[in-house]
N, CA, C and O atoms as a Maestro MAE file, in Angstrom:
{
 s_m_m2io_version
 :::
 2.0.0
}

f_m_ct {
 s_m_title
 :::
 protein
 m_atom[280] {
  # First column is atom index #
  i_m_mmod_type
  r_m_x_coord
  r_m_y_coord
  r_m_z_coord
  i_m_residue_number
  s_m_chain_name
  s_m_pdb_residue_name
  s_m_pdb_atom_name
  i_m_atomic_number
  :::
  1 25 0.846 -1.176 0.000 1 A "MET " " N  " 7
  2 3 0.000 0.000 0.000 1 A "MET " " CA " 6
  3 2 0.889 1.237 0.000 1 A "MET " " C  " 6
  4 15 1.765 1.397 0.850 1 A "MET " " O  " 8
  5 25 0.647 2.086 -0.954 2 A "LYS " " N  " 7
  6 3 1.434 3.300 -1.080 2 A "LYS " " CA " 6
  7 2 0.720 4.419 -0.320 2 A "LYS " " C  " 6
  8 15 -0.474 4.648 -0.509 2 A "LYS " " O  " 8
  9 25 1.466 5.107 0.537 3 A "LEU " " N  " 7
  10 3 0.902 6.167 1.356 3 A "LEU " " CA " 6
  11 2 1.589 7.480 1.009 3 A "LEU " " C  " 6
  12 15 2.810 7.597 1.120 3 A "LEU " " O  " 8
  13 25 0.818 8.452 0.595 4 A "THR " " N  " 7
  14 3 1.400 9.736 0.245 4 A "THR " " CA " 6
  15 2 1.491 10.619 1.490 4 A "THR " " C  " 6
  16 15 0.893 10.323 2.525 4 A "THR " " O  " 8
  17 25 2.249 11.702 1.368 5 A "ARG " " N  " 7
  18 3 2.386 12.626 2.491 5 A "ARG " " CA " 6
  19 2 1.041 13.247 2.843 5 A "ARG " " C  " 6
  20 15 0.745 13.448 4.020 5 A "ARG " " O  " 8
  21 25 0.233 13.551 1.852 6 A "ARG " " N  " 7
  22 3 -1.074 14.156 2.113 6 A "ARG " " CA " 6
  23 2 -2.003 13.176 2.836 6 A "ARG " " C  " 6
  24 15 -2.724 13.555 3.759 6 A "ARG " " O  " 8
  25 25 -1.977 11.925 2.408 7 A "ALA " " N  " 7
  26 3 -2.819 10.919 3.049 7 A "ALA " " CA " 6
  27 2 -2.364 10.691 4.486 7 A "ALA " " C  " 6
  28 15 -3.183 10.524 5.390 7 A "ALA " " O  " 8
  29 25 -1.043 10.686 4.685 8 A "MET " " N  " 7
  30 3 -0.518 10.490 6.031 8 A "MET " " CA " 6
  31 2 -0.889 11.675 6.929 8 A "MET " " C  " 6
  32 15 -1.253 11.481 8.089 8 A "MET " " O  " 8
  33 25 -0.798 12.901 6.398 9 A "ALA " " N  " 7
  34 3 -1.165 14.082 7.176 9 A "ALA " " CA " 6
  35 2 -2.651 14.060 7.534 9 A "ALA " " C  " 6
  36 15 -3.026 14.412 8.652 9 A "ALA " " O  " 8
  37 25 -3.490 13.652 6.596 10 A "ALA " " N  " 7
  38 3 -4.925 13.574 6.866 10 A "ALA " " CA " 6
  39 2 -5.219 12.517 7.927 10 A "ALA " " C  " 6
  40 15 -6.067 12.715 8.798 10 A "ALA " " O  " 8
  41 25 -4.517 11.404 7.846 11 A "MET " " N  " 7
  42 3 -4.723 10.337 8.816 11 A "MET " " CA " 6
  43 2 -4.284 10.795 10.209 11 A "MET " " C  " 6
  44 15 -4.991 10.552 11.187 11 A "MET " " O  " 8
  45 25 -3.130 11.453 10.309 12 A "LEU " " N  " 7
  46 3 -2.651 11.922 11.598 12 A "LEU " " CA " 6
  47 2 -3.550 13.009 12.172 12 A "LEU " " C  " 6
  48 15 -3.739 13.078 13.387 12 A "LEU " " O  " 8
  49 25 -4.095 13.844 11.326 13 A "ALA " " N  " 7
  50 3 -4.999 14.889 11.794 13 A "ALA " " CA " 6
  51 2 -6.272 14.290 12.372 13 A "ALA " " C  " 6
  52 15 -6.784 14.762 13.386 13 A "ALA " " O  " 8
  53 25 -6.777 13.253 11.725 14 A "SER " " N  " 7
  54 3 -8.002 12.639 12.224 14 A "SER " " CA " 6
  55 2 -7.741 11.891 13.531 14 A "SER " " C  " 6
  56 15 -8.608 11.860 14.405 14 A "SER " " O  " 8
  57 25 -6.561 11.291 13.674 15 A "VAL " " N  " 7
  58 3 -6.218 10.601 14.914 15 A "VAL " " CA " 6
  59 2 -6.078 11.614 16.041 15 A "VAL " " C  " 6
  60 15 -6.524 11.366 17.161 15 A "VAL " " O  " 8
  61 25 -5.466 12.747 15.751 16 A "GLY " " N  " 7
  62 3 -5.307 13.783 16.766 16 A "GLY " " CA " 6
  63 2 -6.637 14.347 17.218 16 A "GLY " " C  " 6
  64 15 -6.819 14.638 18.401 16 A "GLY " " O  " 8
  65 25 -7.561 14.503 16.301 17 A "ALA " " N  " 7
  66 3 -8.878 15.032 16.649 17 A "ALA " " CA " 6
  67 2 -9.652 14.038 17.512 17 A "ALA " " C  " 6
  68 15 -10.393 14.444 18.407 17 A "ALA " " O  " 8
  69 25 -9.488 12.755 17.257 18 A "LYS " " N  " 7
  70 3 -10.184 11.749 18.049 18 A "LYS " " CA " 6
  71 2 -9.585 11.639 19.444 18 A "LYS " " C  " 6
  72 15 -10.296 11.293 20.388 18 A "LYS " " O  " 8
  73 25 -8.299 11.924 19.597 19 A "ALA " " N  " 7
  74 3 -7.630 11.778 20.879 19 A "ALA " " CA " 6
  75 2 -7.992 12.895 21.844 19 A "ALA " " C  " 6
  76 15 -7.830 12.741 23.054 19 A "ALA " " O  " 8
  77 25 -8.478 14.012 21.331 20 A "GLN " " N  " 7
  78 3 -8.825 15.122 22.210 20 A "GLN " " CA " 6
  79 2 -10.091 14.795 22.980 20 A "GLN " " C  " 6
  80 15 -11.061 14.271 22.432 20 A "GLN " " O  " 8
  81 25 -10.055 15.116 24.255 21 A "THR " " N  " 7
  82 3 -11.239 14.920 25.084 21 A "THR " " CA " 6
  83 2 -11.746 16.288 25.500 21 A "THR " " C  " 6
  84 15 -10.954 17.213 25.683 21 A "THR " " O  " 8
  85 25 -13.035 16.427 25.649 22 A "PRO " " N  " 7
  86 3 -13.562 17.737 26.065 22 A "PRO " " CA " 6
  87 2 -13.149 18.051 27.498 22 A "PRO " " C  " 6
  88 15 -12.970 17.149 28.316 22 A "PRO " " O  " 8
  89 25 -13.002 19.324 27.787 23 A "ALA " " N  " 7
  90 3 -12.620 19.750 29.129 23 A "ALA " " CA " 6
  91 2 -13.751 19.459 30.104 23 A "ALA " " C  " 6
  92 15 -14.932 19.525 29.762 23 A "ALA " " O  " 8
  93 25 -13.352 19.136 31.325 24 A "ARG " " N  " 7
  94 3 -14.359 18.873 32.347 24 A "ARG " " CA " 6
  95 2 -14.965 20.198 32.793 24 A "ARG " " C  " 6
  96 15 -14.244 21.171 33.011 24 A "ARG " " O  " 8
  97 25 -16.263 20.234 32.925 25 A "PRO " " N  " 7
  98 3 -16.865 21.471 33.417 25 A "PRO " " CA " 6
  99 2 -16.528 21.649 34.893 25 A "PRO " " C  " 6
  100 15 -16.418 20.673 35.635 25 A "PRO " " O  " 8
  101 25 -16.368 22.877 35.306 26 A "GLY " " N  " 7
  102 3 -16.055 23.175 36.692 26 A "GLY " " CA " 6
  103 2 -17.250 22.899 37.584 26 A "GLY " " C  " 6
  104 15 -18.360 22.691 37.095 26 A "GLY " " O  " 8
  105 25 -17.029 22.898 38.883 27 A "PRO " " N  " 7
  106 3 -18.152 22.657 39.788 27 A "PRO " " CA " 6
  107 2 -19.162 23.800 39.691 27 A "PRO " " C  " 6
  108 15 -18.799 24.975 39.627 27 A "PRO " " O  " 8
  109 25 -20.384 23.435 39.685 28 A "VAL " " N  " 7
  110 3 -21.450 24.429 39.568 28 A "VAL " " CA " 6
  111 2 -22.027 24.654 40.954 28 A "VAL " " C  " 6
  112 15 -22.567 23.740 41.577 28 A "VAL " " O  " 8
  113 25 -21.902 25.881 41.420 29 A "ASN " " N  " 7
  114 3 -22.464 26.226 42.719 29 A "ASN " " CA " 6
  115 2 -23.885 26.714 42.525 29 A "ASN " " C  " 6
  116 15 -24.144 27.544 41.653 29 A "ASN " " O  " 8
  117 25 -24.814 26.205 43.333 30 A "PRO " " N  " 7
  118 3 -26.182 26.698 43.203 30 A "PRO " " CA " 6
  119 2 -26.245 28.151 43.660 30 A "PRO " " C  " 6
  120 15 -25.541 28.533 44.595 30 A "PRO " " O  " 8
  121 25 -27.068 28.955 43.022 31 A "PRO " " N  " 7
  122 3 -27.142 30.365 43.413 31 A "PRO " " CA " 6
  123 2 -27.668 30.501 44.841 31 A "PRO " " C  " 6
  124 15 -28.537 29.742 45.271 31 A "PRO " " O  " 8
  125 25 -27.130 31.478 45.563 32 A "ALA " " N  " 7
  126 3 -27.575 31.716 46.929 32 A "ALA " " CA " 6
  127 2 -29.002 32.247 46.909 32 A "ALA " " C  " 6
  128 15 -29.400 32.959 45.987 32 A "ALA " " O  " 8
  129 25 -29.758 31.894 47.929 33 A "ALA " " N  " 7
  130 3 -31.153 32.304 47.981 33 A "ALA " " CA " 6
  131 2 -31.283 33.791 48.276 33 A "ALA " " C  " 6
  132 15 -32.171 34.460 47.748 33 A "ALA " " O  " 8
  133 25 -30.390 34.309 49.127 34 A "THR " " N  " 7
  134 3 -30.488 35.717 49.506 34 A "THR " " CA " 6
  135 2 -29.110 36.356 49.415 34 A "THR " " C  " 6
  136 15 -28.097 35.656 49.438 34 A "THR " " O  " 8
  137 25 -29.065 37.672 49.312 35 A "PRO " " N  " 7
  138 3 -27.766 38.348 49.318 35 A "PRO " " CA " 6
  139 2 -27.000 38.130 50.623 35 A "PRO " " C  " 6
  140 15 -25.770 38.076 50.621 35 A "PRO " " O  " 8
  141 25 -27.725 38.006 51.733 36 A "GLU " " N  " 7
  142 3 -27.070 37.769 53.022 36 A "GLU " " CA " 6
  143 2 -26.372 36.409 53.037 36 A "GLU " " C  " 6
  144 15 -25.266 36.284 53.562 36 A "GLU " " O  " 8
  145 25 -27.013 35.398 52.465 37 A "ALA " " N  " 7
  146 3 -26.413 34.069 52.403 37 A "ALA " " CA " 6
  147 2 -25.197 34.072 51.489 37 A "ALA " " C  " 6
  148 15 -24.203 33.403 51.771 37 A "ALA " " O  " 8
  149 25 -25.271 34.825 50.393 38 A "GLU " " N  " 7
  150 3 -24.144 34.924 49.479 38 A "GLU " " CA " 6
  151 2 -22.968 35.626 50.162 38 A "GLU " " C  " 6
  152 15 -21.820 35.212 49.999 38 A "GLU " " O  " 8
  153 25 -23.249 36.686 50.924 39 A "LEU " " N  " 7
  154 3 -22.212 37.405 51.653 39 A "LEU " " CA " 6
  155 2 -21.564 36.511 52.702 39 A "LEU " " C  " 6
  156 15 -20.341 36.514 52.847 39 A "LEU " " O  " 8
  157 25 -22.353 35.762 53.417 40 A "GLU " " N  " 7
  158 3 -21.814 34.857 54.440 40 A "GLU " " CA " 6
  159 2 -20.953 33.770 53.803 40 A "GLU " " C  " 6
  160 15 -19.916 33.398 54.351 40 A "GLU " " O  " 8
  161 25 -21.376 33.265 52.659 41 A "SER " " N  " 7
  162 3 -20.591 32.260 51.947 41 A "SER " " CA " 6
  163 2 -19.254 32.837 51.502 41 A "SER " " C  " 6
  164 15 -18.222 32.176 51.615 41 A "SER " " O  " 8
  165 25 -19.266 34.068 50.996 42 A "ALA " " N  " 7
  166 3 -18.022 34.713 50.573 42 A "ALA " " CA " 6
  167 2 -17.103 34.940 51.757 42 A "ALA " " C  " 6
  168 15 -15.891 34.767 51.638 42 A "ALA " " O  " 8
  169 25 -17.656 35.324 52.894 43 A "ARG " " N  " 7
  170 3 -16.841 35.516 54.101 43 A "ARG " " CA " 6
  171 2 -16.209 34.211 54.560 43 A "ARG " " C  " 6
  172 15 -15.045 34.192 54.962 43 A "ARG " " O  " 8
  173 25 -16.965 33.125 54.505 44 A "GLU " " N  " 7
  174 3 -16.425 31.817 54.898 44 A "GLU " " CA " 6
  175 2 -15.298 31.390 53.963 44 A "GLU " " C  " 6
  176 15 -14.276 30.877 54.418 44 A "GLU " " O  " 8
  177 25 -15.479 31.599 52.657 45 A "GLN " " N  " 7
  178 3 -14.437 31.243 51.697 45 A "GLN " " CA " 6
  179 2 -13.186 32.076 51.928 45 A "GLN " " C  " 6
  180 15 -12.072 31.553 51.881 45 A "GLN " " O  " 8
  181 25 -13.360 33.369 52.177 46 A "LEU " " N  " 7
  182 3 -12.223 34.243 52.437 46 A "LEU " " CA " 6
  183 2 -11.496 33.821 53.702 46 A "LEU " " C  " 6
  184 15 -10.266 33.787 53.732 46 A "LEU " " O  " 8
  185 25 -12.244 33.501 54.741 47 A "SER " " N  " 7
  186 3 -11.640 33.066 55.996 47 A "SER " " CA " 6
  187 2 -10.839 31.778 55.800 47 A "SER " " C  " 6
  188 15 -9.741 31.641 56.340 47 A "SER " " O  " 8
  189 25 -11.380 30.845 55.039 48 A "ALA " " N  " 7
  190 3 -10.674 29.586 54.787 48 A "ALA " " CA " 6
  191 2 -9.386 29.831 54.003 48 A "ALA " " C  " 6
  192 15 -8.367 29.195 54.271 48 A "ALA " " O  " 8
  193 25 -9.427 30.737 53.047 49 A "ARG " " N  " 7
  194 3 -8.227 31.038 52.254 49 A "ARG " " CA " 6
  195 2 -7.175 31.760 53.084 49 A "ARG " " C  " 6
  196 15 -5.980 31.506 52.935 49 A "ARG " " O  " 8
  197 25 -7.618 32.661 53.959 50 A "VAL " " N  " 7
  198 3 -6.680 33.365 54.833 50 A "VAL " " CA " 6
  199 2 -5.985 32.367 55.758 50 A "VAL " " C  " 6
  200 15 -4.775 32.450 55.968 50 A "VAL " " O  " 8
  201 25 -6.744 31.431 56.305 51 A "MET " " N  " 7
  202 3 -6.157 30.411 57.187 51 A "MET " " CA " 6
  203 2 -5.144 29.552 56.425 51 A "MET " " C  " 6
  204 15 -4.087 29.221 56.962 51 A "MET " " O  " 8
  205 25 -5.458 29.192 55.187 52 A "ALA " " N  " 7
  206 3 -4.543 28.378 54.389 52 A "ALA " " CA " 6
  207 2 -3.268 29.148 54.075 52 A "ALA " " C  " 6
  208 15 -2.178 28.577 54.121 52 A "ALA " " O  " 8
  209 25 -3.385 30.443 53.755 53 A "LEU " " N  " 7
  210 3 -2.201 31.253 53.461 53 A "LEU " " CA " 6
  211 2 -1.368 31.495 54.712 53 A "LEU " " C  " 6
  212 15 -0.144 31.593 54.625 53 A "LEU " " O  " 8
  213 25 -2.003 31.592 55.867 54 A "ALA " " N  " 7
  214 3 -1.277 31.829 57.112 54 A "ALA " " CA " 6
  215 2 -0.396 30.640 57.482 54 A "ALA " " C  " 6
  216 15 0.586 30.807 58.205 54 A "ALA " " O  " 8
  217 25 -0.727 29.456 57.005 55 A "GLN " " N  " 7
  218 3 0.054 28.259 57.326 55 A "GLN " " CA " 6
  219 2 1.313 28.123 56.483 55 A "GLN " " C  " 6
  220 15 2.180 27.311 56.805 55 A "GLN " " O  " 8
  221 25 1.432 28.901 55.412 56 A "VAL " " N  " 7
  222 3 2.583 28.815 54.527 56 A "VAL " " CA " 6
  223 2 3.643 29.801 55.003 56 A "VAL " " C  " 6
  224 15 3.375 30.993 55.145 56 A "VAL " " O  " 8
  225 25 4.845 29.294 55.246 57 A "GLU " " N  " 7
  226 3 5.943 30.163 55.643 57 A "GLU " " CA " 6
  227 2 6.766 30.525 54.416 57 A "GLU " " C  " 6
  228 15 7.150 29.657 53.631 57 A "GLU " " O  " 8
  229 25 7.030 31.812 54.263 58 A "VAL " " N  " 7
  230 3 7.817 32.296 53.136 58 A "VAL " " CA " 6
  231 2 9.143 32.809 53.690 58 A "VAL " " C  " 6
  232 15 9.147 33.744 54.491 58 A "VAL " " O  " 8
  233 25 10.274 32.218 53.283 59 A "PRO " " N  " 7
  234 3 11.561 32.697 53.772 59 A "PRO " " CA " 6
  235 2 11.850 34.117 53.279 59 A "PRO " " C  " 6
  236 15 11.385 34.525 52.215 59 A "PRO " " O  " 8
  237 25 12.618 34.852 54.064 60 A "MET " " N  " 7
  238 3 12.932 36.233 53.703 60 A "MET " " CA " 6
  239 2 13.718 36.304 52.395 60 A "MET " " C  " 6
  240 15 13.649 37.312 51.693 60 A "MET " " O  " 8
  241 25 14.449 35.270 52.062 61 A "SER " " N  " 7
  242 3 15.243 35.301 50.829 61 A "SER " " CA " 6
  243 2 14.370 35.334 49.578 61 A "SER " " C  " 6
  244 15 14.841 35.739 48.515 61 A "SER " " O  " 8
  245 25 13.110 34.919 49.681 62 A "THR " " N  " 7
  246 3 12.231 34.945 48.520 62 A "THR " " CA " 6
  247 2 11.480 36.259 48.394 62 A "THR " " C  " 6
  248 15 10.884 36.539 47.354 62 A "THR " " O  " 8
  249 25 11.505 37.059 49.438 63 A "GLU " " N  " 7
  250 3 10.822 38.338 49.396 63 A "GLU " " CA " 6
  251 2 11.577 39.312 48.499 63 A "GLU " " C  " 6
  252 15 12.805 39.377 48.568 63 A "GLU " " O  " 8
  253 25 10.888 40.057 47.676 64 A "PRO " " N  " 7
  254 3 11.580 41.043 46.846 64 A "PRO " " CA " 6
  255 2 12.019 42.239 47.700 64 A "PRO " " C  " 6
  256 15 11.358 42.596 48.675 64 A "PRO " " O  " 8
  257 25 13.120 42.836 47.324 65 A "ALA " " N  " 7
  258 3 13.598 44.015 48.030 65 A "ALA " " CA " 6
  259 2 12.856 45.230 47.504 65 A "ALA " " C  " 6
  260 15 12.775 45.443 46.294 65 A "ALA " " O  " 8
  261 25 12.313 46.026 48.418 66 A "PHE " " N  " 7
  262 3 11.581 47.224 48.045 66 A "PHE " " CA " 6
  263 2 12.376 48.445 48.464 66 A "PHE " " C  " 6
  264 15 12.994 48.476 49.529 66 A "PHE " " O  " 8
  265 25 12.345 49.424 47.626 67 A "GLU " " N  " 7
  266 3 12.981 50.693 47.947 67 A "GLU " " CA " 6
  267 2 11.988 51.776 47.566 67 A "GLU " " C  " 6
  268 15 11.688 51.980 46.390 67 A "GLU " " O  " 8
  269 25 11.485 52.464 48.576 68 A "PHE " " N  " 7
  270 3 10.492 53.502 48.323 68 A "PHE " " CA " 6
  271 2 11.205 54.850 48.241 68 A "PHE " " C  " 6
  272 15 11.967 55.222 49.134 68 A "PHE " " O  " 8
  273 25 10.952 55.549 47.189 69 A "LYS " " N  " 7
  274 3 11.520 56.885 47.004 69 A "LYS " " CA " 6
  275 2 10.390 57.867 46.801 69 A "LYS " " C  " 6
  276 15 9.420 57.590 46.095 69 A "LYS " " O  " 8
  277 25 10.533 59.024 47.436 70 A "ALA " " N  " 7
  278 3 9.497 60.051 47.299 70 A "ALA " " CA " 6
  279 2 9.830 60.990 46.172 70 A "ALA " " C  " 6
  280 15 9.074 61.923 45.902 70 A "ALA " " O  " 8
  :::
 }
 m_bond[279] {
  # First column is bond index #
  i_m_from
  i_m_to
  i_m_order
  :::
  1 1 2 1
  2 2 3 1
  3 3 4 2
  4 3 5 1
  5 5 6 1
  6 6 7 1
  7 7 8 2
  8 7 9 1
  9 9 10 1
  10 10 11 1
  11 11 12 2
  12 11 13 1
  13 13 14 1
  14 14 15 1
  15 15 16 2
  16 15 17 1
  17 17 18 1
  18 18 19 1
  19 19 20 2
  20 19 21 1
  21 21 22 1
  22 22 23 1
  23 23 24 2
  24 23 25 1
  25 25 26 1
  26 26 27 1
  27 27 28 2
  28 27 29 1
  29 29 30 1
  30 30 31 1
  31 31 32 2
  32 31 33 1
  33 33 34 1
  34 34 35 1
  35 35 36 2
  36 35 37 1
  37 37 38 1
  38 38 39 1
  39 39 40 2
  40 39 41 1
  41 41 42 1
  42 42 43 1
  43 43 44 2
  44 43 45 1
  45 45 46 1
  46 46 47 1
  47 47 48 2
  48 47 49 1
  49 49 50 1
  50 50 51 1
  51 51 52 2
  52 51 53 1
  53 53 54 1
  54 54 55 1
  55 55 56 2
  56 55 57 1
  57 57 58 1
  58 58 59 1
  59 59 60 2
  60 59 61 1
  61 61 62 1
  62 62 63 1
  63 63 64 2
  64 63 65 1
  65 65 66 1
  66 66 67 1
  67 67 68 2
  68 67 69 1
  69 69 70 1
  70 70 71 1
  71 71 72 2
  72 71 73 1
  73 73 74 1
  74 74 75 1
  75 75 76 2
  76 75 77 1
  77 77 78 1
  78 78 79 1
  79 79 80 2
  80 79 81 1
  81 81 82 1
  82 82 83 1
  83 83 84 2
  84 83 85 1
  85 85 86 1
  86 86 87 1
  87 87 88 2
  88 87 89 1
  89 89 90 1
  90 90 91 1
  91 91 92 2
  92 91 93 1
  93 93 94 1
  94 94 95 1
  95 95 96 2
  96 95 97 1
  97 97 98 1
  98 98 99 1
  99 99 100 2
  100 99 101 1
  101 101 102 1
  102 102 103 1
  103 103 104 2
  104 103 105 1
  105 105 106 1
  106 106 107 1
  107 107 108 2
  108 107 109 1
  109 109 110 1
  110 110 111 1
  111 111 112 2
  112 111 113 1
  113 113 114 1
  114 114 115 1
  115 115 116 2
  116 115 117 1
  117 117 118 1
  118 118 119 1
  119 119 120 2
  120 119 121 1
  121 121 122 1
  122 122 123 1
  123 123 124 2
  124 123 125 1
  125 125 126 1
  126 126 127 1
  127 127 128 2
  128 127 129 1
  129 129 130 1
  130 130 131 1
  131 131 132 2
  132 131 133 1
  133 133 134 1
  134 134 135 1
  135 135 136 2
  136 135 137 1
  137 137 138 1
  138 138 139 1
  139 139 140 2
  140 139 141 1
  141 141 142 1
  142 142 143 1
  143 143 144 2
  144 143 145 1
  145 145 146 1
  146 146 147 1
  147 147 148 2
  148 147 149 1
  149 149 150 1
  150 150 151 1
  151 151 152 2
  152 151 153 1
  153 153 154 1
  154 154 155 1
  155 155 156 2
  156 155 157 1
  157 157 158 1
  158 158 159 1
  159 159 160 2
  160 159 161 1
  161 161 162 1
  162 162 163 1
  163 163 164 2
  164 163 165 1
  165 165 166 1
  166 166 167 1
  167 167 168 2
  168 167 169 1
  169 169 170 1
  170 170 171 1
  171 171 172 2
  172 171 173 1
  173 173 174 1
  174 174 175 1
  175 175 176 2
  176 175 177 1
  177 177 178 1
  178 178 179 1
  179 179 180 2
  180 179 181 1
  181 181 182 1
  182 182 183 1
  183 183 184 2
  184 183 185 1
  185 185 186 1
  186 186 187 1
  187 187 188 2
  188 187 189 1
  189 189 190 1
  190 190 191 1
  191 191 192 2
  192 191 193 1
  193 193 194 1
  194 194 195 1
  195 195 196 2
  196 195 197 1
  197 197 198 1
  198 198 199 1
  199 199 200 2
  200 199 201 1
  201 201 202 1
  202 202 203 1
  203 203 204 2
  204 203 205 1
  205 205 206 1
  206 206 207 1
  207 207 208 2
  208 207 209 1
  209 209 210 1
  210 210 211 1
  211 211 212 2
  212 211 213 1
  213 213 214 1
  214 214 215 1
  215 215 216 2
  216 215 217 1
  217 217 218 1
  218 218 219 1
  219 219 220 2
  220 219 221 1
  221 221 222 1
  222 222 223 1
  223 223 224 2
  224 223 225 1
  225 225 226 1
  226 226 227 1
  227 227 228 2
  228 227 229 1
  229 229 230 1
  230 230 231 1
  231 231 232 2
  232 231 233 1
  233 233 234 1
  234 234 235 1
  235 235 236 2
  236 235 237 1
  237 237 238 1
  238 238 239 1
  239 239 240 2
  240 239 241 1
  241 241 242 1
  242 242 243 1
  243 243 244 2
  244 243 245 1
  245 245 246 1
  246 246 247 1
  247 247 248 2
  248 247 249 1
  249 249 250 1
  250 250 251 1
  251 251 252 2
  252 251 253 1
  253 253 254 1
  254 254 255 1
  255 255 256 2
  256 255 257 1
  257 257 258 1
  258 258 259 1
  259 259 260 2
  260 259 261 1
  261 261 262 1
  262 262 263 1
  263 263 264 2
  264 263 265 1
  265 265 266 1
  266 266 267 1
  267 267 268 2
  268 267 269 1
  269 269 270 1
  270 270 271 1
  271 271 272 2
  272 271 273 1
  273 273 274 1
  274 274 275 1
  275 275 276 2
  276 275 277 1
  277 277 278 1
  278 278 279 1
  279 279 280 2
  :::
 }
}
């Protein structure tokens, strides 16, 4: 069987298209019933993120040097 460059390119393109899988959709959060509930949810998420960031220690050597000039 003789295979030309064009036929090979078409075959590889079709194989590549079949190998792609669709991206997974992100988690869908149900809408909050009230603005107060939405605010409380945002506060809880912020608090959890602050706690997680507080547990990470950053050495001084990684901090950028700042020089403030007026």
